[in-house]
Backbone bond lengths (Angstrom), bond angles and torsions (degrees), N, CA, C in turn:
res aa  C-N    CA-C-N  psi(-1)  N-CA   C-N-CA  omega(-1)  CA-C   N-CA-C  phi
1 M - - - 1.452 - - 1.493 112.44 -
2 D 1.258 116.84 147.83 1.461 119.34 179.46 1.531 110.95 -77.22
3 Q 1.325 115.34 164.19 1.451 118.67 -177.01 1.503 116.06 -59.45
4 E 1.310 119.57 -32.75 1.486 123.25 -178.77 1.482 107.45 -71.63
5 A 1.283 120.95 -42.73 1.518 122.24 176.62 1.523 112.08 -63.08
6 V 1.283 118.61 -39.62 1.415 122.13 178.19 1.601 111.23 -65.05
7 G 1.345 109.24 -40.13 1.444 115.29 177.67 1.541 112.98 -62.67
8 N 1.359 114.82 -40.87 1.469 122.17 176.70 1.527 111.24 -60.58
9 V 1.397 113.76 -45.03 1.516 116.84 -179.92 1.457 111.15 -64.27
10 V 1.360 118.77 -42.04 1.440 120.64 178.55 1.549 112.88 -62.49
11 L 1.305 115.86 -41.83 1.451 120.89 179.07 1.519 110.93 -63.52
12 L 1.358 115.10 -39.53 1.453 120.59 176.64 1.543 110.93 -63.13
13 A 1.282 113.47 -42.02 1.483 119.49 178.47 1.537 113.10 -62.45
14 L 1.292 111.56 -40.74 1.445 119.02 -177.90 1.570 108.04 -65.93
15 V 1.249 119.01 -48.47 1.481 124.30 175.82 1.537 110.24 -55.55
16 T 1.394 114.28 -46.23 1.440 119.31 -179.04 1.557 109.13 -63.40
17 L 1.277 121.91 -43.30 1.437 122.47 178.87 1.598 112.32 -61.18
18 I 1.335 113.44 -42.20 1.481 120.52 175.55 1.569 108.13 -58.00
19 S 1.331 115.01 -39.85 1.456 121.03 -177.73 1.557 106.80 -67.61
20 V 1.292 118.82 -40.74 1.484 121.41 -178.69 1.531 107.10 -64.38
21 V 1.285 120.40 -41.86 1.488 119.78 179.03 1.518 110.88 -63.01
22 Q 1.337 116.61 -45.95 1.482 118.61 -179.99 1.512 107.51 -66.15
23 N 1.338 122.75 -40.19 1.445 118.55 178.53 1.465 115.10 -61.92
24 G 1.360 118.58 -35.93 1.442 120.91 174.47 1.477 116.33 -64.81
25 R 1.392 117.52 -37.10 1.415 122.20 170.85 1.445 114.18 -66.11
26 W 1.331 119.53 -41.86 1.415 122.39 -177.77 1.546 109.31 -67.98
27 R 1.336 118.23 -41.18 1.418 122.04 -178.15 1.569 107.35 -65.53
28 H 1.323 118.11 -38.07 1.467 118.47 -179.59 1.517 109.91 -68.70
29 E 1.325 116.47 -42.09 1.455 119.14 -179.59 1.518 113.77 -66.99
30 S 1.387 117.57 -37.99 1.416 120.80 179.55 1.563 112.21 -68.52
31 K 1.393 115.62 -34.93 1.423 116.20 178.38 1.572 110.09 -74.75
32 A 1.301 116.31 -33.29 1.485 118.57 177.84 1.517 115.83 -64.13
33 H 1.254 114.71 -35.80 1.498 121.15 -171.28 1.478 112.72 -99.42
34 N 1.367 119.37 -51.89 1.444 117.34 -176.12 1.539 109.96 -139.87
35 G 1.319 114.99 45.03 1.488 117.69 177.87 1.509 110.76 -68.73
36 E 1.287 114.49 137.37 1.469 119.95 -178.05 1.458 108.06 -76.60
37 K 1.329 117.30 143.32 1.519 122.17 177.06 1.472 106.07 -111.51
38 L 1.313 114.22 146.05 1.469 120.88 173.45 1.517 107.69 -76.79
39 P 1.328 118.16 130.29 1.371 121.65 -179.34 1.592 111.49 -63.22
40 E 1.264 118.44 134.61 1.464 123.67 179.71 1.564 106.16 -83.44
41 N 1.361 113.45 107.64 1.424 117.26 -178.75 1.577 109.35 -121.58
42 G 1.230 115.31 37.95 1.465 120.74 173.45 1.476 116.93 106.56
43 D 1.333 119.87 -40.25 1.538 118.75 -175.49 1.506 107.67 -103.74
44 S 1.324 115.81 106.23 1.480 120.76 -177.88 1.580 108.00 -78.37
45 A 1.265 118.60 -20.48 1.510 119.59 179.78 1.558 106.80 -68.25
46 F 1.357 118.88 -42.14 1.442 122.11 175.73 1.547 110.38 -59.24
47 G 1.274 117.05 -42.31 1.473 117.97 -178.29 1.480 111.68 -67.55
48 R 1.320 117.75 -32.79 1.471 119.19 178.32 1.588 111.67 -70.49
49 V 1.347 113.03 -39.22 1.500 118.27 -179.69 1.545 105.44 -66.96
50 Y 1.297 120.35 -41.58 1.450 123.26 -176.27 1.483 107.86 -64.51
51 T 1.330 118.40 -46.95 1.459 121.99 -178.37 1.503 112.30 -64.26
52 A 1.364 118.82 -40.74 1.435 120.11 177.32 1.512 113.11 -66.28
53 N 1.302 113.81 -37.47 1.423 118.68 177.48 1.600 111.49 -64.20
54 Q 1.279 113.21 -42.39 1.510 116.69 -177.14 1.518 109.16 -71.12
55 N 1.369 118.41 -31.69 1.469 120.35 175.96 1.461 110.46 -67.25
56 C 1.321 118.53 -40.40 1.509 121.39 175.84 1.533 114.21 -62.58
57 V 1.315 112.39 -42.85 1.479 120.03 -178.11 1.526 109.42 -63.48
58 D 1.389 115.18 -42.71 1.467 119.50 -175.67 1.546 110.44 -67.58
59 A 1.392 118.56 -30.72 1.414 118.79 -177.19 1.533 115.39 -90.69
60 Y 1.324 115.82 -12.20 1.512 117.95 -176.63 1.470 114.02 -66.65
61 P 1.299 127.42 -37.20 1.480 121.55 177.65 1.457 110.85 -65.92
62 T 1.279 122.88 -37.27 1.490 126.46 176.71 1.477 108.28 -59.63
63 F 1.356 117.98 -48.46 1.440 123.81 -178.95 1.532 110.02 -59.21
64 L 1.323 118.69 -45.71 1.439 120.93 -178.98 1.488 112.21 -62.07
65 V 1.380 117.29 -42.19 1.486 118.57 -173.64 1.539 106.12 -69.28
66 V 1.358 120.25 -44.97 1.415 116.47 -173.34 1.550 109.30 -74.67
67 L 1.310 121.77 -29.52 1.418 123.49 172.43 1.498 112.70 -59.45
68 W 1.265 118.11 -50.08 1.494 122.11 -177.70 1.525 112.16 -67.84
69 T 1.326 114.96 -43.74 1.485 114.56 -178.27 1.546 109.88 -70.81
70 A 1.291 116.97 -36.86 1.490 117.05 176.95 1.576 111.61 -63.59
71 G 1.325 115.85 -40.10 1.447 117.67 178.37 1.496 113.65 -70.95
72 L 1.341 116.63 -37.68 1.527 117.14 179.95 1.569 111.54 -74.08
73 L 1.258 116.46 -40.45 1.489 119.27 -169.09 1.476 114.24 -100.36
74 C 1.342 120.11 -9.92 1.462 119.60 -178.02 1.509 110.95 -126.52
75 S 1.294 118.40 -81.58 1.473 122.12 -178.68 1.580 107.65 -153.64
76 Q 1.340 112.64 134.05 1.462 119.33 -175.43 1.551 111.61 -75.26
77 V 1.285 121.98 -38.40 1.426 124.89 -172.17 1.492 110.03 -64.50
78 P 1.412 117.16 -58.84 1.470 117.02 178.67 1.550 114.24 -61.48
79 A 1.292 115.76 -31.51 1.488 118.87 179.06 1.579 107.79 -68.40
80 A 1.317 119.65 -41.39 1.443 121.51 -179.62 1.506 108.13 -70.83
81 F 1.281 122.68 -35.19 1.471 123.24 178.66 1.535 108.38 -69.16
82 A 1.258 121.64 -40.40 1.422 124.81 177.21 1.513 109.26 -66.98
83 G 1.275 120.84 -40.90 1.427 123.65 175.70 1.480 115.28 -59.11
84 L 1.375 117.93 -43.91 1.405 124.70 173.38 1.489 112.93 -62.88
85 M 1.331 117.63 -40.37 1.416 123.50 -179.99 1.620 108.96 -68.63
86 Y 1.355 111.90 -36.62 1.506 112.12 177.15 1.527 112.94 -66.83
87 L 1.314 117.30 -39.28 1.494 119.54 179.16 1.580 109.26 -63.14
88 F 1.324 114.54 -41.99 1.508 114.93 176.07 1.451 111.61 -62.26
89 V 1.355 119.33 -44.79 1.462 121.96 -177.17 1.533 110.07 -65.29
90 R 1.311 119.05 -38.25 1.448 119.36 174.39 1.468 115.86 -60.39
91 Q 1.279 117.33 -36.11 1.481 124.02 174.68 1.472 110.69 -65.76
92 K 1.333 115.46 -41.73 1.453 122.41 176.67 1.580 112.38 -62.45
93 Y 1.339 111.05 -40.82 1.500 120.35 177.63 1.566 107.90 -61.95
94 F 1.270 111.81 -50.71 1.536 116.50 -172.60 1.598 106.44 -66.07
95 V 1.345 119.02 -40.15 1.476 115.87 -179.74 1.571 110.15 -71.74
96 G 1.318 118.55 -34.15 1.424 123.36 175.97 1.531 111.78 -63.08
97 Y 1.354 115.30 -37.26 1.478 118.31 178.75 1.482 109.87 -65.84
98 L 1.318 123.78 -28.73 1.476 126.04 -179.23 1.498 107.65 -68.16
99 G 1.324 120.48 -29.63 1.490 120.26 172.61 1.486 112.50 -80.60
100 E 1.355 112.90 -131.14 1.438 113.99 174.99 1.581 109.39 -82.12
101 R 1.284 114.48 159.97 1.491 118.36 -176.59 1.539 108.51 -65.09
102 T 1.322 119.62 -28.76 1.482 119.13 -176.43 1.512 111.44 -73.70
103 Q 1.384 116.07 -16.46 1.495 117.30 -179.55 1.527 109.94 -75.30
104 S 1.335 115.74 -17.22 1.527 117.93 -174.27 1.608 108.20 -90.51
105 T 1.274 117.17 -12.20 1.462 121.22 -174.62 1.568 113.64 -63.36
106 P 1.294 121.11 -42.92 1.467 121.73 177.18 1.538 110.28 -63.31
107 G 1.298 119.72 -40.13 1.420 121.17 179.82 1.477 108.49 -68.68
108 Y 1.291 123.87 -36.58 1.428 126.44 -178.67 1.530 110.27 -63.28
109 I 1.404 112.25 -52.78 1.440 118.35 -177.92 1.552 112.16 -64.74
110 F 1.309 115.99 -38.54 1.483 121.21 177.99 1.604 110.52 -59.35
111 G 1.430 110.87 -44.16 1.430 115.73 179.28 1.448 114.80 -62.45
112 K 1.362 116.40 -40.49 1.457 121.69 178.69 1.544 109.89 -61.65
113 R 1.362 115.71 -40.44 1.420 118.83 -179.64 1.562 113.26 -63.17
114 I 1.350 112.02 -36.48 1.534 114.03 179.66 1.463 110.24 -72.58
115 I 1.369 118.67 -37.65 1.499 119.10 176.40 1.557 110.96 -62.67
116 L 1.347 117.50 -37.56 1.420 120.60 178.42 1.517 109.37 -68.30
117 F 1.333 122.06 -33.48 1.440 122.74 176.27 1.471 110.43 -64.54
118 L 1.378 115.46 -47.08 1.481 119.07 179.34 1.527 112.74 -65.87
119 F 1.314 115.91 -35.93 1.506 119.22 176.34 1.579 109.54 -62.83
120 L 1.296 117.72 -45.37 1.514 122.15 179.64 1.441 109.77 -63.30
121 M 1.416 117.94 -37.59 1.476 120.21 -179.93 1.581 109.55 -68.00
122 S 1.339 115.46 -34.57 1.528 116.58 175.96 1.452 111.27 -70.53
123 F 1.297 119.20 -41.04 1.448 125.57 179.64 1.533 109.32 -62.61
124 A 1.331 119.85 -41.89 1.452 123.57 177.01 1.557 112.04 -64.82
125 G 1.339 115.66 -37.94 1.438 118.60 178.62 1.605 110.34 -68.26
126 I 1.313 115.76 -38.65 1.490 117.98 173.96 1.466 112.15 -66.11
127 L 1.278 119.55 -45.87 1.395 123.51 179.03 1.539 112.87 -57.68
128 N 1.430 112.49 -45.97 1.418 116.66 174.36 1.524 115.24 -57.00
129 H 1.275 119.05 -44.24 1.406 121.31 177.62 1.514 113.28 -58.04
130 Y 1.365 116.52 -44.28 1.502 116.89 -179.01 1.570 109.93 -73.18
131 L 1.335 117.98 -27.72 1.445 117.53 173.44 1.511 115.49 -65.67
132 I 1.338 114.36 -36.39 1.456 121.05 173.61 1.531 108.44 -66.98
133 L 1.336 118.49 -44.68 1.452 122.36 -178.26 1.457 114.10 -60.02
134 F 1.386 116.35 -50.81 1.421 120.51 -175.49 1.486 119.36 -90.51
135 F 1.368 118.65 -30.46 1.468 121.70 -177.90 1.526 113.41 -121.55
136 G 1.293 119.49 -5.67 1.446 121.37 178.48 1.519 114.52 76.23
137 S 1.306 119.29 7.70 1.465 126.16 -178.99 1.550 107.71 -90.00
138 D 1.361 114.31 124.16 1.465 119.80 177.10 1.492 111.68 -110.01
139 F 1.291 119.06 116.78 1.468 124.13 -175.79 1.523 107.05 -111.33
140 E 1.280 119.77 17.28 1.481 120.28 -176.21 1.575 113.05 -59.63
141 N 1.389 114.05 -41.57 1.463 115.29 179.69 1.528 114.32 -64.86
142 Y 1.288 113.55 -35.53 1.487 118.91 178.14 1.481 110.88 -70.32
143 I 1.342 117.97 -41.39 1.437 121.62 -178.51 1.587 108.75 -65.23
144 R 1.322 114.68 -43.63 1.441 117.01 -178.88 1.546 111.88 -65.10
145 T 1.356 114.67 -37.54 1.472 117.77 178.28 1.539 109.76 -66.05
146 V 1.333 117.12 -42.78 1.470 119.69 -178.79 1.572 107.57 -65.82
147 T 1.279 118.42 -48.84 1.517 117.53 -175.02 1.521 109.24 -67.71
148 T 1.327 118.46 -32.67 1.474 116.75 178.60 1.518 111.27 -72.02
149 T 1.345 117.65 -28.02 1.451 122.68 178.55 1.545 111.49 -77.98
150 I 1.255 114.62 -38.08 1.499 120.75 -177.46 1.537 111.19 -78.22
151 S 1.352 119.20 -33.03 1.421 117.77 -174.63 1.508 118.66 -54.33
152 P 1.431 119.56 -36.08 1.438 116.21 175.05 1.524 115.09 -64.66
153 L 1.324 116.27 -20.73 1.510 120.04 177.92 1.514 108.30 -67.23
154 L 1.297 121.08 -14.88 1.436 121.33 177.83 1.529 110.92 -67.33
155 L 1.352 116.12 -19.20 1.454 117.86 178.20 1.525 115.82 -72.29
156 I 1.353 115.00 -18.32 1.457 120.96 -179.42 1.540 108.16 -72.77
157 P 1.311 120.49 123.63 1.451 122.37 178.83 1.490 116.14 -69.05
């Protein structure tokens, strides 16, 4: 790709990441103030399944955005590894939610950590692009080495 096309992709990724941050804040605010509750009509297991499903649906667009931007702008292998780990963790979260609520907490925290890792990879890729553009310094090899080295640490609970 030519330099202008790469610049446009990076700019689009930057705007998308800003949108992800705003979406996370909006979702948190809307749940805190006027979040809809599922009416309790006898079966609490159905309510837990519904809530777990809704939480997974709410987080999926954010996951897709950071996964693709991290893969495109930083390094595909660590991003793919983190994506697979995230899918496994969401399954663990969902199954944990079917039991007691406290069983879902480790999966939830683990998932947030993976999304943070993908977000930081995306940000590093954008930062590297602008360092190349303005200063001529390319840190792509260093970033790939660091992300490849750090990605196995995602396995630690």
